[in-house]
C-alpha positions in Angstrom: 0.0 0.0 0.0 1.0 3.6 -0.7 1.5 5.8 2.4 -1.5 8.2 2.5 0.9 11.1 3.4 2.2 11.0 -0.1 -1.2 11.7 -1.7 -2.5 14.2 0.8 -3.2 17.7 -0.4 -0.2 19.8 0.4 -0.5 23.5 1.2 1.8 26.2 -0.3 4.1 28.3 1.9 2.5 31.3 3.5 4.8 33.9 1.8 6.6 33.9 -1.6 9.0 36.2 -3.5 9.9 36.4 -7.1 13.0 34.4 -8.0 13.6 36.3 -11.2 14.2 32.9 -12.8 11.7 31.5 -15.3 12.0 27.8 -14.4 11.7 28.6 -10.7 8.9 31.2 -10.7 8.1 32.3 -7.1 9.9 30.7 -4.3 9.3 30.8 -0.5 10.2 34.2 0.9 12.7 32.8 3.4 14.6 30.7 0.8 18.0 31.8 -0.6 18.9 32.1 -4.3 22.5 31.2 -4.9 24.6 31.1 -8.0 25.5 27.6 -9.1 29.2 28.3 -8.9 28.9 29.2 -5.2 27.5 25.8 -4.4 29.5 23.6 -6.7 33.2 23.4 -7.7 34.6 21.8 -10.8 36.9 18.8 -10.7 39.3 18.4 -13.7 41.8 15.9 -12.4 43.3 13.6 -15.1 46.1 11.1 -15.5 44.7 8.0 -13.6 44.4 5.4 -16.4 44.1 2.5 -13.9 40.9 3.6 -12.3 37.6 1.9 -13.4 35.9 3.2 -16.6 32.6 4.9 -15.9 29.4 5.5 -18.0 26.9 8.3 -17.4 23.3 6.9 -17.6 19.9 8.6 -17.1 18.5 5.6 -15.3 21.4 4.5 -13.1 23.4 7.6 -12.7 27.2 7.4 -13.2 28.2 3.7 -12.8 31.0 1.5 -13.8 31.0 0.8 -17.5 31.1 -2.9 -16.9 27.6 -2.6 -15.4 26.4 -0.7 -18.5 28.2 -2.5 -21.4 26.2 -0.9 -24.2 28.0 2.4 -23.7 31.5 3.3 -24.8 33.9 5.9 -23.4 37.2 6.3 -25.3 39.8 4.1 -27.0 42.0 2.4 -24.4 45.1 4.5 -25.5 43.4 7.7 -24.3 42.6 6.6 -20.7 45.2 9.0 -19.3 43.0 11.9 -20.7 39.9 10.8 -18.9 38.6 12.9 -15.9 38.5 11.5 -12.4 35.1 11.1 -10.8 34.7 10.5 -7.1 31.6 8.8 -5.7 29.1 11.4 -4.8 30.2 13.9 -7.6 27.7 15.3 -10.1 28.4 14.8 -13.8 27.1 17.0 -16.6 27.1 14.5 -19.5 26.5 15.1 -23.2 22.8 14.5 -22.7 22.2 16.1 -19.3 19.6 18.4 -20.8 17.5 15.3 -21.4 17.7 13.6 -18.1 19.3 16.0 -15.6 22.8 16.2 -14.0 23.8 12.7 -13.0 24.9 11.5 -9.6 28.1 9.4 -9.4 27.4 6.1 -7.6 31.0 4.9 -8.2 34.5 6.3 -8.4 36.5 6.1 -11.6 37.3 7.9 -14.8 35.0 9.3 -17.6 35.1 11.2 -20.9 37.0 14.6 -20.7 34.0 16.0 -22.6 32.0 15.8 -19.4 31.9 18.4 -16.6 32.6 17.0 -13.1 31.2 18.9 -10.1 31.2 18.5 -6.4 29.4 20.4 -3.6 31.5 23.1 -1.9 29.6 22.3 1.3 28.7 18.7 1.7 25.6 19.6 3.7 23.8 20.6 0.5 24.6 17.4 -1.4 21.4 15.4 -0.9 19.0 18.3 -1.6 20.9 19.3 -4.7 20.7 15.7 -6.1 16.9 16.0 -6.1 17.0 19.4 -7.7 19.2 18.2 -10.5 16.9 15.4 -11.5 13.6 17.4 -11.3 11.7 18.1 -14.5 11.7 21.8 -13.9 15.5 21.9 -13.6 16.0 19.7 -16.7 13.8 22.3 -18.6 16.2 24.9 -17.3 19.2 23.0 -18.6 17.8 23.1 -22.1 18.5 26.9 -22.0 22.2 26.3 -21.8 22.6 23.8 -24.7 25.2 24.5 -27.3 25.8 22.8 -30.6 23.4 20.9 -32.8 22.2 17.3 -33.0 24.9 14.9 -31.9 27.2 17.7 -30.9 25.0 19.2 -28.3 26.4 19.9 -24.8 25.8 22.1 -21.8 27.6 25.4 -21.6 28.8 25.2 -18.0 30.3 28.7 -17.9 26.8 30.1 -18.5 25.1 27.5 -16.3 27.5 28.3 -13.4 26.1 31.8 -13.3 22.5 30.6 -13.1 20.6 30.6 -9.8 19.6 27.6 -7.6 17.0 27.6 -4.8 18.4 26.9 -1.3 16.1 26.4 1.6 17.5 26.6 5.2 19.4 23.5 6.1 16.7 21.9 8.4 14.2 22.4 5.5 16.6 20.8 3.1 16.8 17.8 5.4 13.0 17.7 5.6 12.7 17.8 1.8 15.2 15.0 1.3 13.5 12.9 4.0 10.1 13.4 2.4 11.3 12.7 -1.2 13.2 9.6 -0.1 10.2 8.3 1.8 7.8 9.0 -1.1 10.3 7.6 -3.6 10.5 4.4 -1.6 6.7 3.9 -1.5 6.2 4.9 -5.2 8.9 2.4 -6.3 7.3 -0.4 -4.3 3.9 0.5 -5.9 5.5 0.5 -9.4 7.4 -2.8 -8.7 4.2 -4.5 -7.6 2.4 -3.3 -10.8 5.3 -4.5 -13.0 5.2 -7.9 -11.3 1.5 -8.1 -12.0 2.2 -7.2 -15.7 4.8 -10.0 -15.8 2.3 -12.5 -14.4 -0.4 -11.4 -16.9 2.0 -11.6 -19.8 3.2 -15.0 -18.8 -0.4 -16.2 -18.7 -1.1 -14.6 -22.1 2.0 -16.2 -23.6 0.9 -19.7 -22.3 -2.5 -19.4 -23.9 -1.0 -18.2 -27.2 1.8 -20.7 -27.3 -0.5 -23.7 -26.8 -3.0 -22.5 -29.5 -0.4 -21.6 -32.2 1.7 -24.8 -31.7 -1.1 -27.4 -30.8 -4.2 -25.9 -32.3 -7.6 -25.9 -30.6 -8.4 -29.6 -30.7 -7.1 -31.2 -27.5 -7.4 -34.7 -29.0 -5.4 -34.0 -32.2 -2.6 -36.4 -33.1 0.8 -34.9 -32.8 4.2 -35.2 -34.5 7.7 -34.1 -33.7 8.3 -30.8 -35.6 12.1 -31.4 -35.5 12.5 -27.9 -34.0 13.5 -27.6 -30.4 11.6 -24.4 -29.5 8.5 -25.7 -31.4 8.3 -29.2 -30.0 5.4 -31.4 -31.1 2.8 -30.0 -33.5 -0.5 -31.4 -34.9 0.1 -34.2 -37.4 -1.7 -32.4 -40.2 0.2 -29.2 -40.0 3.0 -28.3 -42.4 6.5 -27.3 -41.2 8.3 -24.8 -43.6 11.0 -22.2 -43.4 9.9 -18.6 -43.0 11.6 -17.6 -46.3 9.2 -19.9 -48.2 6.2 -18.0 -46.7 7.5 -14.6 -47.7 7.1 -12.8 -51.0 10.1 -10.6 -50.4 13.0 -10.4 -47.9 15.1 -7.3 -47.5 17.2 -5.3 -45.0 16.4 -1.7 -44.4 18.5 1.4 -45.2 19.2 4.7 -43.5 19.1 7.6 -46.0 21.9 10.1 -45.6 20.9 12.4 -42.8 22.8 15.3 -44.4 20.2 15.3 -47.2 17.1 17.1 -45.8 15.1 16.3 -48.9 14.9 12.7 -47.8 13.2 13.6 -44.5 11.6 17.0 -44.6 7.8 16.8 -45.0 8.1 13.0 -45.3 5.0 10.9 -45.4 6.3 7.3 -45.5 6.9 5.8 -42.0 10.5 4.7 -41.3 11.0 2.3 -38.3 13.9 1.3 -36.1 14.4 -1.2 -33.2 12.7 1.2 -30.8 9.5 0.8 -32.8 9.4 -3.0 -32.1 8.3 -3.2 -28.5 5.7 -5.4 -26.7 2.8 -4.5 -29.1 2.1 -6.9 -31.9 2.2 -4.1 -34.5 5.2 -1.7 -34.8 5.0 1.3 -32.6 5.7 4.9 -33.6 8.0 5.4 -36.5 11.4 6.9 -35.8 10.9 9.4 -38.7 9.1 9.8 -42.0 10.7 9.7 -45.4 10.0 11.4 -48.6 9.3 9.8 -52.0 12.7 11.0 -53.1 14.5 8.7 -50.7 12.8 5.7 -52.4 13.1 7.0 -56.0 16.8 7.5 -55.6 17.5 4.1 -53.9 18.3 5.6 -50.5 15.4 3.6 -48.8 13.5 0.5 -49.5 9.7 0.2 -49.5 8.1 -2.7 -47.6 4.7 -3.8 -48.7 2.2 -4.8 -46.0 1.8 -7.2 -44.3 5.4 -7.9 -43.2 7.1 -9.4 -40.3 9.9 -7.2 -39.0 12.8 -8.8 -37.1 15.4 -6.8 -35.3 18.8 -8.2 -36.4 21.3 -5.7 -35.0 21.5 -4.3 -31.5 20.5 -5.1 -27.9 17.0 -6.2 -28.9 18.1 -8.5 -31.7 15.5 -11.2 -32.2 12.5 -9.0 -31.3 9.6 -9.1 -33.8 6.6 -7.0 -34.8 4.1 -6.7 -37.6 4.0 -4.0 -40.2 0.4 -3.7 -41.3 0.8 -0.7 -43.6 3.5 0.1 -46.2 6.6 1.6 -44.7 10.4 1.3 -44.4 13.1 0.4 -41.8 16.7 1.1 -41.0 19.5 -1.4 -41.5 18.9 -2.9 -38.1 15.7 -4.6 -39.2 15.1 -7.4 -41.8 11.5 -7.5 -43.2 9.6 -10.5 -44.5 6.7 -9.6 -46.7 4.2 -12.4 -45.9 2.3 -14.4 -48.5 -1.3 -14.1 -47.2 -2.5 -16.9 -49.4 -0.6 -19.2 -47.1 -0.4 -17.6 -43.7 -2.3 -15.3 -41.4 0.3 -12.6 -40.2 -0.9 -12.7 -36.6 -0.6 -16.4 -36.5 2.9 -16.2 -37.8 4.0 -13.5 -35.3 2.4 -15.2 -32.3 4.1 -18.5 -33.1 7.5 -17.0 -34.0 7.6 -14.8 -30.9 8.3 -18.0 -29.0 11.6 -18.1 -30.9 12.8 -14.6 -29.9 15.0 -15.7 -27.0 16.4 -18.6 -29.1 17.2 -16.1 -31.9 18.8 -13.6 -29.6 21.0 -16.4 -28.2 22.4 -17.1 -31.7 23.5 -13.5 -32.2 27.2 -12.8 -32.5 28.4 -10.6 -29.6 31.9 -9.5 -30.5 30.8 -5.8 -30.3 27.0 -5.6 -30.5 24.5 -8.5 -31.0 24.1 -9.2 -34.8 21.8 -11.9 -36.2 22.6 -13.9 -39.3 19.7 -13.1 -41.7 20.1 -16.5 -43.1 19.3 -18.1 -39.7 16.2 -15.9 -39.4 15.1 -16.8 -43.0 15.4 -20.5 -42.2 13.2 -20.2 -39.0 10.7 -23.1 -39.1 7.0 -22.3 -39.0 4.4 -24.9 -38.3 1.0 -24.0 -39.7 -2.4 -25.6 -40.6 -4.7 -24.5 -43.4 -5.4 -20.8 -43.8 -9.0 -21.2 -42.6 -7.8 -23.0 -39.4 -5.2 -20.2 -38.8 -8.0 -17.6 -39.0 -10.1 -19.6 -36.4 -7.1 -19.8 -34.0 -6.4 -16.1 -34.3 -10.0 -15.2 -33.7 -10.1 -17.5 -30.7 -6.9 -15.9 -29.3 -8.3 -12.4 -29.8 -11.2 -13.3 -27.6 -9.3 -15.4 -25.1 -6.7 -12.7 -24.4 -8.9 -9.6 -24.7 -9.5 -9.3 -20.9 -5.8 -10.0 -20.2 -4.7 -7.2 -22.7 -7.2 -4.8 -21.0 -5.7 -5.6 -17.6 -2.1 -5.1 -18.9 -3.0 -1.8 -20.5 -4.8 -0.6 -17.4 -1.8 -1.6 -15.2 0.7 0.1 -17.6 -1.4 3.3 -17.4 -1.4 3.2 -13.6 2.4 3.0 -13.7 2.5 5.9 -16.1 0.3 8.0 -13.9 2.3 7.2 -10.9 5.5 8.1 -12.7 3.9 11.4 -13.8 2.9 12.1 -10.2 6.4 11.4 -8.9 7.9 13.7 -11.5 5.5 16.5 -10.6 5.9 15.9 -6.9 9.7 16.2 -7.0 9.6 19.5 -9.0 6.9 21.0 -6.7 8.8 20.1 -3.5 12.3 21.2 -4.6 11.1 24.5 -6.0 8.9 25.3 -2.9 5.5 25.2 -4.6 4.3 23.0 -1.7 5.3 22.8 1.9 6.1 19.2 3.2 7.5 20.1 6.6 4.4 19.1 8.5 4.1 15.8 6.5 7.7 15.0 7.4 7.0 15.5 11.1 4.3 12.8 10.8 6.4 10.2 9.0 7.3 6.9 10.7 11.0 6.0 11.2 12.1 4.1 8.0 15.3 2.3 7.4 17.4 4.2 4.8 17.2 2.0 1.7 18.4 4.5 -0.9 22.0 5.5 -1.5 22.9 9.1 -0.7 22.0 11.4 -3.6 18.7 9.7 -4.5 
């Protein structure tokens, strides 16, 4: 259960003053406004190549690179140029304006392009860590962005002159105590909802797997499919490679991004791995392409319906259906399905059972890469088209209530995350007063590391 103190209606402070800062607005009259450079000092120490490599992440803060392997830092020969980071420092990364200034959970070395900061007075550390990850402060960071696209960074010289709110020290402690307490309960709530989603999805998969590999007749005679992940299938079903059920197989292309005419005012959806998530159909396209990109051979058109398989990257093996004409980047292979032989939903629901097996076959020298030939040879077991339609219709009905429950639970998580984001911003900018609520909180074991 969520502590009711978290959801109570909080009152504003009795008196406010103008901060003169757009992202802050009015702040409590007794709060200070301090220049960032008076609270934080910069650390630029280098020349320690034997220290652990670090990676700056939005979800985990600054952690050892070995815990976050998908990120790279610099070539090994340049390690002496990397900056030293001490545990508890703050790191302005190349993407801080998207996720806030990151808290260092580990000591080590990191890219010299990053700005390393530490509190001048340790007493302000925990409060500042909440400020730096609040949505209102992240909005403020966007005002100090320099460069374009991949070259964007934060201009720290300008940021250092910007103002930060600073409540009296006892009030900082109260704010940290409240946000840690609220964060603990909100995380427990979200974790419970995610576990529920996991159970619902497992139940849904079991229903689907049985129907698309055994059919709907419990007394049907079975045969060995000869495929480990498929197991036994009905005796009257055919077993055939995916390539024989496809009209066209092709890898995607990324048109040159330096040519605006391939992207500006585009109308044809262009998908990437991020578009292939838990839904059966591809999610939002990464971008839209113009007809010029296809006319000049810089993109390949995929005719619906098609099975999209991610073949490069961390999600290699993941699948989704393309149910309208579109295009993909080179990380996806498309299989335009022959609908005179197969129902696209039947194929997807069966082959999703092979996603983990596919991912395990990927080469991992640098990033996971699937052999398109292996994907093309994936075995599919299927009955007549009419029986496939019956199975798909049955599954649509059998899983409808489960899908509704999953969607409702995901929405509950989204709402809670939105509430948490709004709550943090309101508390650290003084829009609500939580001092009375903190006085009523029970003693709780400290479960979160300093700076959270």
